[in-house]
ZAMARGU-4260 file (C-alpha; in steps of 0.2 Angstrom, whole numbers, plus 5000, padded with zeros to 4 digits):
<rodrens>
0) 5001/5000/4999 | 5007/5019/4997 | 4998/5026/5013 | 5006/5020/5030 | 4998/5009/5042
5) 5005/5003/5060 | 4990/4998/5069 | 4987/4983/5082 | 4972/4972/5078 | 4965/4979/5094
10) 4965/4997/5090 | 4957/4991/5072 | 4944/4981/5080 | 4939/4997/5092 | 4939/5008/5075
15) 4927/4994/5067 | 4916/4992/5084 | 4919/4971/5082 | 4922/4959/5091 | 4941/4953/5092
20) 4948/4937/5093 | 4966/4932/5095 | 4980/4941/5097 | 4974/4958/5098 | 4993/4965/5100
25) 4998/4957/5082 | 5002/4974/5071 | 4995/4977/5056 | 5004/4987/5040 | 4995/4983/5024
30) 4977/4982/5019 | 4972/4969/5002 | 4958/4960/4995 | 4955/4942/5001 | 4965/4936/4986
35) 4980/4947/4988 | 4981/4948/5005 | 4999/4942/5016 | 5006/4943/5032 | 5004/4958/5038
40) 4988/4963/5031 | 4970/4966/5036 | 4958/4960/5023 | 4937/4954/5023 | 4929/4940/5020
45) 4911/4942/5019 | 4906/4930/5001 | 4906/4909/5001 | 4912/4912/4984 | 4927/4917/4991
50) 4929/4904/5000 | 4946/4895/4993 | 4956/4911/4996 | 4950/4912/5013 | 4957/4895/5015
55) 4972/4899/5008 | 4974/4917/5015 | 4989/4922/5021 | 4981/4938/5030 | 4987/4944/5049
60) 4969/4948/5052 | 4950/4945/5044 | 4935/4955/5045 | 4920/4943/5044 | 4902/4942/5048
65) 4894/4936/5063 | 4885/4925/5053 | 4899/4916/5042 | 4912/4917/5059 | 4902/4901/5065
70) 4902/4891/5049 | 4921/4894/5047 | 4937/4882/5048 | 4947/4893/5060 | 4966/4897/5059
75) 4974/4898/5073 | 4986/4909/5066 | 4976/4921/5058 | 4967/4936/5071 | 4947/4938/5065
80) 4935/4953/5071 | 4918/4948/5070 | 4907/4962/5062 | 4889/4964/5055 | 4894/4973/5039
85) 4913/4966/5034 | 4912/4977/5018 | 4907/4991/5028 | 4918/4990/5041 | 4933/4988/5030
90) 4929/5004/5021 | 4928/5012/5038 | 4947/5006/5041 | 4951/5017/5023 | 4945/5031/5028
95) 4953/5032/5047 | 4970/5028/5036 | 4965/5040/5023 | 4965/5055/5038 | 4979/5050/5047
100) 4988/5051/5033 | 4981/5067/5026 | 4981/5080/5039 | 4982/5098/5034 | 4997/5108/5034
105) 4993/5127/5035 | 5003/5138/5026 | 5008/5144/5007 | 5024/5137/4999 | 5036/5150/4994
110) 5035/5147/4975 | 5017/5149/4975 | 5010/5165/4966 | 4997/5175/4972 | 4988/5191/4971
115) 4987/5204/4983 | 4971/5206/4982 | 4966/5187/4983 | 4958/5180/5002 | 4966/5167/5008
120) 4962/5157/5024 | 4976/5157/5036 | 4970/5138/5039 | 4972/5132/5022 | 4988/5128/5012
125) 4992/5131/4996 | 5007/5121/4987 | 5021/5123/4977 | 5021/5133/4961 | 5003/5136/4962
130) 4993/5153/4956 | 4978/5160/4963 | 4972/5176/4951 | 4962/5193/4958 | 4948/5192/4969
135) 4950/5172/4972 | 4942/5167/4989 | 4951/5152/4998 | 4942/5145/5015 | 4946/5137/5028
140) 4955/5118/5029 | 4956/5121/5008 | 4972/5112/5000 | 4979/5116/4984 | 4993/5104/4979
145) 5006/5108/4966 | 5005/5119/4952 | 4984/5124/4955 | 4982/5138/4945 | 4967/5149/4950
150) 4961/5163/4937 | 4952/5177/4943 | 4937/5178/4953 | 4937/5160/4959 | 4931/5154/4977
155) 4932/5138/4984 | 4924/5133/5001 | 4927/5125/5014 | 4937/5108/5014 | 4940/5107/4997
160) 4954/5098/4992 | 4961/5102/4975 | 4973/5090/4969 | 4989/5094/4956 | 4988/5103/4938
165) 4970/5107/4941 | 4965/5122/4930 | 4949/5132/4937 | 4946/5147/4924 | 4938/5165/4928
170) 4922/5164/4940 | 4922/5145/4946 | 4915/5142/4961 | 4918/5129/4970 | 4907/5122/4987
175) 4912/5114/5002 | 4922/5097/5007 | 4924/5094/4987 | 4938/5083/4978 | 4946/5089/4962
180) 4957/5074/4955 | 4972/5079/4944 | 4972/5085/4929 | 4953/5093/4929 | 4950/5108/4918
185) 4935/5117/4926 | 4927/5135/4916 | 4935/5133/4902 | 4925/5142/4887 | 4913/5131/4879
190) 4910/5125/4861 | 4901/5137/4855 | 4903/5144/4835 | 4892/5151/4824 | 4895/5145/4805
195) 4897/5158/4792 | 4891/5156/4773 | 4909/5152/4769 | 4909/5139/4782 | 4921/5147/4791
200) 4918/5149/4809 | 4916/5166/4823 | 4917/5164/4841 | 4903/5166/4854 | 4910/5172/4869
205) 4908/5163/4884 | 4904/5175/4899 | 4896/5161/4911 | 4905/5152/4923 | 4905/5135/4932
210) 4894/5133/4949 | 4900/5116/4958 | 4890/5112/4975 | 4895/5102/4992 | 4902/5086/4993
215) 4906/5084/4973 | 4919/5074/4967 | 4928/5077/4950 | 4937/5063/4941 | 4956/5067/4934
220) 4957/5075/4916 | 4936/5079/4917 | 4931/5093/4908 | 4917/5106/4912 | 4915/5121/4901
225) 4907/5139/4908 | 4891/5142/4902 | 4887/5156/4886 | 4879/5166/4901 | 4872/5161/4917
230) 4882/5145/4924 | 4884/5128/4922 | 4878/5119/4936 | 4884/5102/4946 | 4872/5099/4961
235) 4877/5094/4977 | 4884/5078/4980 | 4888/5075/4962 | 4900/5058/4960 | 4911/5061/4941
240) 4923/5050/4937 | 4937/5051/4926 | 4939/5060/4907 | 4921/5067/4907 | 4917/5081/4898
245) 4902/5091/4902 | 4895/5107/4890 | 4892/5125/4892 | 4875/5129/4904 | 4875/5110/4908
250) 4864/5107/4925 | 4868/5090/4935 | 4855/5085/4947 | 4861/5080/4966 | 4867/5063/4969
255) 4871/5059/4952 | 4885/5048/4947 | 4894/5048/4929 | 4907/5034/4925 | 4923/5038/4914
260) 4921/5045/4896 | 4903/5051/4899 | 4898/5065/4889 | 4883/5079/4891 | 4883/5092/4878
265) 4875/5108/4879 | 4860/5115/4890 | 4856/5097/4894 | 4848/5096/4910 | 4851/5079/4919
270) 4838/5076/4935 | 4842/5070/4952 | 4851/5053/4956 | 4855/5048/4939 | 4867/5035/4936
275) 4876/5034/4920 | 4889/5019/4914 | 4904/5020/4905 | 4903/5031/4887 | 4885/5036/4887
280) 4883/5052/4877 | 4868/5062/4877 | 4862/5075/4865 | 4861/5092/4868 | 4844/5102/4875
285) 4837/5087/4884 | 4833/5083/4899 | 4832/5068/4910 | 4821/5066/4926 | 4827/5059/4942
290) 4833/5041/4948 | 4837/5037/4930 | 4848/5024/4925 | 4859/5022/4908 | 4870/5010/4903
295) 4886/5008/4895 | 4888/5014/4877 | 4871/5020/4877 | 4867/5035/4868 | 4852/5049/4872
300) 4845/5056/4858 | 4829/5061/4865 | 4825/5065/4884 | 4821/5053/4895 | 4804/5056/4905
305) 4801/5041/4917 | 4812/5033/4929 | 4819/5018/4926 | 4834/5007/4918 | 4840/5011/4900
310) 4850/5004/4886 | 4855/5006/4870 | 4859/5018/4855 | 4846/5026/4853 | 4842/5022/4871
315) 4825/5012/4877 | 4819/5005/4892 | 4833/4989/4897 | 4820/4976/4894 | 4815/4981/4878
320) 4833/4984/4872 | 4838/4967/4878 | 4825/4960/4870 | 4828/4969/4853 | 4846/4961/4854
325) 4840/4944/4856 | 4830/4946/4841 | 4844/4954/4831 | 4854/4938/4836 | 4840/4927/4829
330) 4841/4938/4812 | 4855/4925/4803 | 4844/4909/4807 | 4826/4920/4803 | 4834/4926/4786
335) 4840/4907/4782 | 4823/4898/4787 | 4814/4911/4777 | 4825/4909/4760 | 4823/4891/4763
340) 4804/4891/4764 | 4802/4903/4748 | 4812/4889/4739 | 4802/4876/4744 | 4787/4887/4740
345) 4794/4891/4721 | 4795/4874/4720 | 4775/4867/4723 | 4769/4864/4703 | 4754/4877/4698
350) 4761/4892/4710 | 4766/4905/4701 | 4777/4920/4708
</rodrens>
Protein backbone atom coordinates (compact mmCIF):
# COMPACT_ATOMS: atom_id res chain seq x y z
CA UNK A 1 0.00 0.00 0.00
CA UNK A 2 1.08 3.60 -0.58
CA UNK A 3 -0.46 4.78 2.70
CA UNK A 4 1.28 4.05 5.98
CA UNK A 5 -0.47 1.74 8.48
CA UNK A 6 0.83 0.81 11.88
CA UNK A 7 -2.04 -0.34 14.06
CA UNK A 8 -2.64 -3.32 16.29
CA UNK A 9 -5.56 -5.63 15.67
CA UNK A 10 -6.94 -4.36 18.96
CA UNK A 11 -6.91 -0.76 17.69
CA UNK A 12 -8.60 -1.81 14.47
CA UNK A 13 -11.29 -3.73 16.38
CA UNK A 14 -12.09 -0.50 18.23
CA UNK A 15 -12.30 1.45 14.94
CA UNK A 16 -14.81 -1.02 13.45
CA UNK A 17 -16.59 -1.67 16.78
CA UNK A 18 -16.11 -5.41 16.30
CA UNK A 19 -15.46 -8.43 18.48
CA UNK A 20 -11.77 -9.39 18.54
CA UNK A 21 -10.84 -13.07 18.44
CA UNK A 22 -7.11 -13.78 18.71
CA UNK A 23 -3.98 -11.84 19.61
CA UNK A 24 -4.89 -8.15 19.62
CA UNK A 25 -1.23 -7.07 19.86
CA UNK A 26 -0.36 -8.20 16.32
CA UNK A 27 0.66 -5.23 14.16
CA UNK A 28 -1.13 -4.56 10.87
CA UNK A 29 0.92 -2.79 8.20
CA UNK A 30 -1.21 -3.21 5.07
CA UNK A 31 -4.70 -3.71 3.64
CA UNK A 32 -5.65 -5.85 0.65
CA UNK A 33 -8.34 -7.98 -0.98
CA UNK A 34 -8.58 -11.50 0.34
CA UNK A 35 -7.11 -13.04 -2.83
CA UNK A 36 -3.95 -10.91 -2.48
CA UNK A 37 -3.58 -10.37 1.27
CA UNK A 38 -0.19 -11.32 2.74
CA UNK A 39 1.31 -11.52 6.21
CA UNK A 40 0.87 -8.20 7.98
CA UNK A 41 -2.27 -7.37 5.98
CA UNK A 42 -5.87 -7.04 7.08
CA UNK A 43 -8.65 -8.11 4.71
CA UNK A 44 -12.34 -8.99 4.85
CA UNK A 45 -14.44 -12.05 4.05
CA UNK A 46 -18.18 -11.73 3.51
CA UNK A 47 -19.08 -14.06 0.64
CA UNK A 48 -18.64 -17.82 0.33
CA UNK A 49 -17.73 -17.45 -3.36
CA UNK A 50 -14.31 -16.40 -2.02
CA UNK A 51 -14.02 -19.49 0.20
CA UNK A 52 -10.97 -20.86 -1.66
CA UNK A 53 -9.14 -17.59 -1.11
CA UNK A 54 -10.10 -17.64 2.56
CA UNK A 55 -8.77 -21.15 3.05
CA UNK A 56 -5.41 -20.20 1.53
CA UNK A 57 -5.19 -16.70 2.97
CA UNK A 58 -1.90 -15.48 4.46
CA UNK A 59 -3.56 -12.40 6.00
CA UNK A 60 -2.77 -11.61 9.63
CA UNK A 61 -6.30 -10.35 10.34
CA UNK A 62 -9.66 -10.98 8.67
CA UNK A 63 -12.86 -9.02 9.24
CA UNK A 64 -15.75 -11.45 8.98
CA UNK A 65 -19.51 -11.38 9.45
CA UNK A 66 -21.05 -12.93 12.57
CA UNK A 67 -22.98 -15.39 10.41
CA UNK A 68 -20.00 -16.60 8.38
CA UNK A 69 -17.73 -16.87 11.42
CA UNK A 70 -19.91 -19.57 12.95
CA UNK A 71 -19.40 -21.70 9.81
CA UNK A 72 -15.65 -21.09 9.38
CA UNK A 73 -12.78 -23.47 9.78
CA UNK A 74 -10.74 -21.31 12.16
CA UNK A 75 -7.05 -20.73 11.46
CA UNK A 76 -5.23 -20.21 14.80
CA UNK A 77 -2.58 -18.07 13.09
CA UNK A 78 -5.17 -15.51 11.98
CA UNK A 79 -6.82 -12.84 14.13
CA UNK A 80 -10.55 -12.41 13.45
CA UNK A 81 -12.79 -9.40 13.98
CA UNK A 82 -16.52 -10.17 13.94
CA UNK A 83 -18.81 -7.42 12.63
CA UNK A 84 -22.26 -7.10 11.06
CA UNK A 85 -21.07 -5.84 7.65
CA UNK A 86 -17.41 -6.68 6.81
CA UNK A 87 -17.20 -4.65 3.61
CA UNK A 88 -18.63 -1.52 5.20
CA UNK A 89 -16.31 -1.86 8.19
CA UNK A 90 -13.31 -2.39 5.90
CA UNK A 91 -14.20 0.91 4.22
CA UNK A 92 -14.30 2.59 7.64
CA UNK A 93 -10.68 1.49 8.17
CA UNK A 94 -9.74 2.94 4.77
CA UNK A 95 -11.33 6.23 5.81
CA UNK A 96 -9.40 6.26 9.09
CA UNK A 97 -6.08 5.50 7.39
CA UNK A 98 -6.77 8.18 4.77
CA UNK A 99 -7.47 10.76 7.49
CA UNK A 100 -4.32 9.81 9.40
CA UNK A 101 -2.20 10.24 6.26
CA UNK A 102 -3.79 13.46 5.00
CA UNK A 103 -3.69 15.88 7.89
CA UNK A 104 -3.58 19.45 6.55
CA UNK A 105 -0.35 21.40 6.87
CA UNK A 106 -1.44 25.02 6.79
CA UNK A 107 0.63 27.61 4.97
CA UNK A 108 1.72 28.95 1.60
CA UNK A 109 4.70 27.52 -0.26
CA UNK A 110 7.41 30.02 -1.14
CA UNK A 111 7.04 29.35 -4.88
CA UNK A 112 3.29 30.10 -5.01
CA UNK A 113 2.23 33.26 -6.89
CA UNK A 114 -0.77 34.95 -5.27
CA UNK A 115 -2.42 38.20 -6.30
CA UNK A 116 -2.59 40.78 -3.51
CA UNK A 117 -6.38 41.03 -3.84
CA UNK A 118 -6.94 37.31 -3.12
CA UNK A 119 -8.42 36.36 0.26
CA UNK A 120 -6.62 33.32 1.65
CA UNK A 121 -7.66 31.66 4.91
CA UNK A 122 -4.73 31.17 7.27
CA UNK A 123 -6.16 27.68 7.81
CA UNK A 124 -5.54 26.61 4.21
CA UNK A 125 -2.59 25.16 2.30
CA UNK A 126 -1.24 26.38 -1.03
CA UNK A 127 1.41 24.10 -2.49
CA UNK A 128 4.45 24.58 -4.73
CA UNK A 129 4.07 26.63 -7.94
CA UNK A 130 0.36 27.35 -7.46
CA UNK A 131 -1.08 30.49 -9.09
CA UNK A 132 -3.97 32.35 -7.46
CA UNK A 133 -5.60 35.15 -9.44
CA UNK A 134 -7.32 38.41 -8.57
CA UNK A 135 -10.15 38.43 -6.00
CA UNK A 136 -9.94 34.67 -5.46
CA UNK A 137 -11.35 33.41 -2.15
CA UNK A 138 -9.89 30.33 -0.49
CA UNK A 139 -11.72 29.16 2.64
CA UNK A 140 -10.68 27.20 5.76
CA UNK A 141 -9.13 23.75 5.34
CA UNK A 142 -8.76 24.08 1.58
CA UNK A 143 -5.76 22.29 0.07
CA UNK A 144 -4.27 23.31 -3.26
CA UNK A 145 -1.71 20.73 -4.26
CA UNK A 146 1.24 21.62 -6.49
CA UNK A 147 0.76 23.60 -9.73
CA UNK A 148 -2.93 24.37 -9.26
CA UNK A 149 -3.96 27.43 -11.28
CA UNK A 150 -6.84 29.65 -10.18
CA UNK A 151 -7.92 32.38 -12.58
CA UNK A 152 -9.56 35.57 -11.30
CA UNK A 153 -12.66 35.56 -9.07
CA UNK A 154 -12.51 31.86 -8.19
CA UNK A 155 -14.17 30.86 -4.91
CA UNK A 156 -13.39 27.59 -3.09
CA UNK A 157 -15.47 26.45 -0.11
CA UNK A 158 -14.29 24.93 3.17
CA UNK A 159 -12.58 21.56 3.24
CA UNK A 160 -12.14 21.21 -0.52
CA UNK A 161 -9.06 19.34 -1.76
CA UNK A 162 -7.67 20.28 -5.18
CA UNK A 163 -5.03 17.95 -6.62
CA UNK A 164 -2.07 18.85 -8.82
CA UNK A 165 -2.40 20.52 -12.23
CA UNK A 166 -6.05 21.44 -11.84
CA UNK A 167 -7.17 24.63 -13.62
CA UNK A 168 -10.15 26.63 -12.37
CA UNK A 169 -11.04 29.37 -14.85
CA UNK A 170 -12.59 32.80 -14.23
CA UNK A 171 -15.47 32.95 -11.81
CA UNK A 172 -15.59 29.23 -10.99
CA UNK A 173 -17.33 28.57 -7.67
CA UNK A 174 -16.56 25.36 -5.78
CA UNK A 175 -18.59 24.28 -2.74
CA UNK A 176 -17.56 22.69 0.54
CA UNK A 177 -15.79 19.35 0.99
CA UNK A 178 -15.22 18.70 -2.70
CA UNK A 179 -12.39 16.66 -4.22
CA UNK A 180 -10.97 17.60 -7.60
CA UNK A 181 -8.58 15.02 -9.03
CA UNK A 182 -5.39 15.82 -11.00
CA UNK A 183 -5.66 17.49 -14.38
CA UNK A 184 -9.32 18.51 -14.23
CA UNK A 185 -10.19 21.74 -16.07
CA UNK A 186 -13.25 23.60 -14.83
CA UNK A 187 -14.62 26.72 -16.48
CA UNK A 188 -12.88 26.59 -19.88
CA UNK A 189 -14.81 28.05 -22.82
CA UNK A 190 -17.68 25.98 -24.12
CA UNK A 191 -17.83 24.88 -27.75
CA UNK A 192 -19.73 27.85 -29.09
CA UNK A 193 -19.41 29.07 -32.70
CA UNK A 194 -21.58 30.58 -35.42
CA UNK A 195 -21.08 29.01 -38.86
CA UNK A 196 -20.69 31.63 -41.56
CA UNK A 197 -22.00 31.33 -45.17
CA UNK A 198 -18.48 30.58 -46.41
CA UNK A 199 -18.10 27.70 -43.96
CA UNK A 200 -15.84 29.57 -41.54
CA UNK A 201 -16.70 30.07 -37.86
CA UNK A 202 -17.14 33.05 -35.56
CA UNK A 203 -16.51 32.39 -31.88
CA UNK A 204 -19.33 33.11 -29.40
CA UNK A 205 -17.89 34.67 -26.23
CA UNK A 206 -18.44 32.45 -23.20
CA UNK A 207 -19.23 34.91 -20.38
CA UNK A 208 -20.86 32.64 -17.80
CA UNK A 209 -19.22 30.45 -15.15
CA UNK A 210 -19.35 27.05 -13.46
CA UNK A 211 -20.99 26.53 -10.05
CA UNK A 212 -20.21 23.31 -8.20
CA UNK A 213 -22.13 22.31 -5.07
CA UNK A 214 -20.96 20.67 -1.85
CA UNK A 215 -19.51 17.15 -1.51
CA UNK A 216 -18.79 16.81 -5.22
CA UNK A 217 -15.94 14.69 -6.58
CA UNK A 218 -14.53 15.39 -10.04
CA UNK A 219 -12.24 12.83 -11.69
CA UNK A 220 -8.84 13.22 -13.30
CA UNK A 221 -8.75 15.01 -16.68
CA UNK A 222 -12.46 15.73 -16.58
CA UNK A 223 -13.62 18.98 -18.20
CA UNK A 224 -16.61 21.12 -17.27
CA UNK A 225 -17.21 24.11 -19.56
CA UNK A 226 -18.35 27.55 -18.48
CA UNK A 227 -21.76 28.77 -19.64
CA UNK A 228 -22.29 31.18 -22.53
CA UNK A 229 -24.27 33.27 -20.04
CA UNK A 230 -25.55 32.17 -16.65
CA UNK A 231 -23.90 29.07 -15.20
CA UNK A 232 -23.08 25.44 -15.79
CA UNK A 233 -24.31 23.84 -12.56
CA UNK A 234 -23.16 20.68 -10.77
CA UNK A 235 -25.47 19.83 -7.85
CA UNK A 236 -24.56 18.70 -4.34
CA UNK A 237 -23.18 15.18 -3.94
CA UNK A 238 -22.47 14.59 -7.63
CA UNK A 239 -19.70 12.05 -8.37
CA UNK A 240 -17.91 12.35 -11.71
CA UNK A 241 -15.31 9.83 -12.91
CA UNK A 242 -12.19 10.47 -14.99
CA UNK A 243 -12.32 11.76 -18.58
CA UNK A 244 -15.91 13.00 -18.44
CA UNK A 245 -16.95 16.05 -20.47
CA UNK A 246 -19.80 18.34 -19.42
CA UNK A 247 -20.59 21.09 -21.91
CA UNK A 248 -21.70 24.70 -21.42
CA UNK A 249 -24.95 25.52 -19.61
CA UNK A 250 -25.57 21.90 -18.59
CA UNK A 251 -27.17 21.24 -15.20
CA UNK A 252 -26.46 18.06 -13.23
CA UNK A 253 -28.89 17.13 -10.46
CA UNK A 254 -27.92 16.20 -6.90
CA UNK A 255 -26.28 12.85 -6.18
CA UNK A 256 -25.91 11.92 -9.83
CA UNK A 257 -22.95 9.67 -10.69
CA UNK A 258 -21.13 9.33 -14.03
CA UNK A 259 -18.54 6.73 -15.03
CA UNK A 260 -15.56 7.39 -17.30
CA UNK A 261 -15.92 8.99 -20.75
CA UNK A 262 -19.49 10.15 -20.32
CA UNK A 263 -20.33 13.14 -22.53
CA UNK A 264 -23.07 15.63 -21.66
CA UNK A 265 -23.88 18.09 -24.44
CA UNK A 266 -24.71 21.76 -24.01
CA UNK A 267 -27.84 23.00 -22.22
CA UNK A 268 -28.79 19.48 -21.13
CA UNK A 269 -30.48 19.15 -17.75
CA UNK A 270 -29.89 15.92 -15.79
CA UNK A 271 -32.21 14.98 -12.93
CA UNK A 272 -31.33 13.97 -9.40
CA UNK A 273 -29.84 10.55 -8.61
CA UNK A 274 -29.12 9.66 -12.23
CA UNK A 275 -26.53 6.93 -12.90
CA UNK A 276 -24.58 6.86 -16.17
CA UNK A 277 -22.30 3.98 -17.17
CA UNK A 278 -19.07 4.47 -19.09
CA UNK A 279 -19.20 6.19 -22.50
CA UNK A 280 -22.83 7.25 -22.26
CA UNK A 281 -23.49 10.17 -24.61
CA UNK A 282 -26.36 12.63 -24.25
CA UNK A 283 -27.33 15.06 -27.01
CA UNK A 284 -27.86 18.76 -26.38
CA UNK A 285 -30.91 20.58 -25.03
CA UNK A 286 -32.42 17.38 -23.56
CA UNK A 287 -33.41 16.52 -20.02
CA UNK A 288 -33.75 13.45 -17.84
CA UNK A 289 -36.06 13.07 -14.87
CA UNK A 290 -34.91 11.95 -11.43
CA UNK A 291 -33.81 8.34 -10.78
CA UNK A 292 -32.73 7.40 -14.30
CA UNK A 293 -29.96 4.84 -14.88
CA UNK A 294 -28.37 4.58 -18.34
CA UNK A 295 -26.09 1.63 -19.01
CA UNK A 296 -22.66 1.81 -20.62
CA UNK A 297 -22.17 2.93 -24.23
CA UNK A 298 -25.77 4.06 -24.62
CA UNK A 299 -26.69 7.09 -26.73
CA UNK A 300 -29.50 9.43 -25.67
CA UNK A 301 -31.10 11.30 -28.58
CA UNK A 302 -34.31 12.47 -26.88
CA UNK A 303 -35.32 13.38 -23.35
CA UNK A 304 -35.90 10.59 -20.82
CA UNK A 305 -39.22 11.35 -19.15
CA UNK A 306 -39.73 8.28 -16.98
CA UNK A 307 -37.57 6.89 -14.13
CA UNK A 308 -36.00 3.51 -14.85
CA UNK A 309 -33.05 1.68 -16.39
CA UNK A 310 -32.19 2.34 -20.03
CA UNK A 311 -29.82 0.87 -22.61
CA UNK A 312 -28.96 1.10 -26.30
CA UNK A 313 -28.35 3.66 -29.02
CA UNK A 314 -30.80 5.23 -29.36
CA UNK A 315 -31.60 4.50 -25.74
CA UNK A 316 -34.63 2.35 -24.82
CA UNK A 317 -36.00 0.87 -21.63
CA UNK A 318 -33.58 -1.90 -20.71
CA UNK A 319 -35.96 -4.88 -21.04
CA UNK A 320 -37.12 -3.71 -24.48
CA UNK A 321 -33.53 -3.07 -25.56
CA UNK A 322 -32.44 -6.54 -24.45
CA UNK A 323 -35.34 -8.14 -26.34
CA UNK A 324 -34.35 -6.28 -29.50
CA UNK A 325 -30.73 -7.40 -29.06
CA UNK A 326 -31.86 -11.00 -28.61
CA UNK A 327 -34.01 -10.78 -31.75
CA UNK A 328 -31.11 -9.32 -33.75
CA UNK A 329 -28.92 -12.27 -32.79
CA UNK A 330 -31.56 -14.59 -34.27
CA UNK A 331 -31.78 -12.74 -37.60
CA UNK A 332 -29.28 -14.91 -39.54
CA UNK A 333 -31.23 -18.08 -38.66
CA UNK A 334 -34.56 -16.39 -39.44
CA UNK A 335 -33.29 -15.15 -42.82
CA UNK A 336 -31.94 -18.61 -43.69
CA UNK A 337 -35.27 -20.17 -42.73
CA UNK A 338 -37.25 -17.62 -44.81
CA UNK A 339 -35.04 -18.31 -47.84
CA UNK A 340 -35.47 -22.04 -47.39
CA UNK A 341 -39.26 -21.73 -47.15
CA UNK A 342 -39.33 -19.39 -50.16
CA UNK A 343 -37.37 -21.93 -52.21
CA UNK A 344 -39.72 -24.76 -51.21
CA UNK A 345 -42.79 -22.69 -52.01
CA UNK A 346 -41.39 -21.75 -55.43
CA UNK A 347 -41.04 -25.45 -56.23
CA UNK A 348 -44.74 -26.26 -55.60
CA UNK A 349 -46.36 -27.09 -58.97
CA UNK A 350 -48.95 -24.62 -60.19
CA UNK A 351 -47.81 -21.69 -58.03
CA UNK A 352 -46.85 -18.48 -59.79
CA UNK A 353 -44.39 -15.84 -58.62
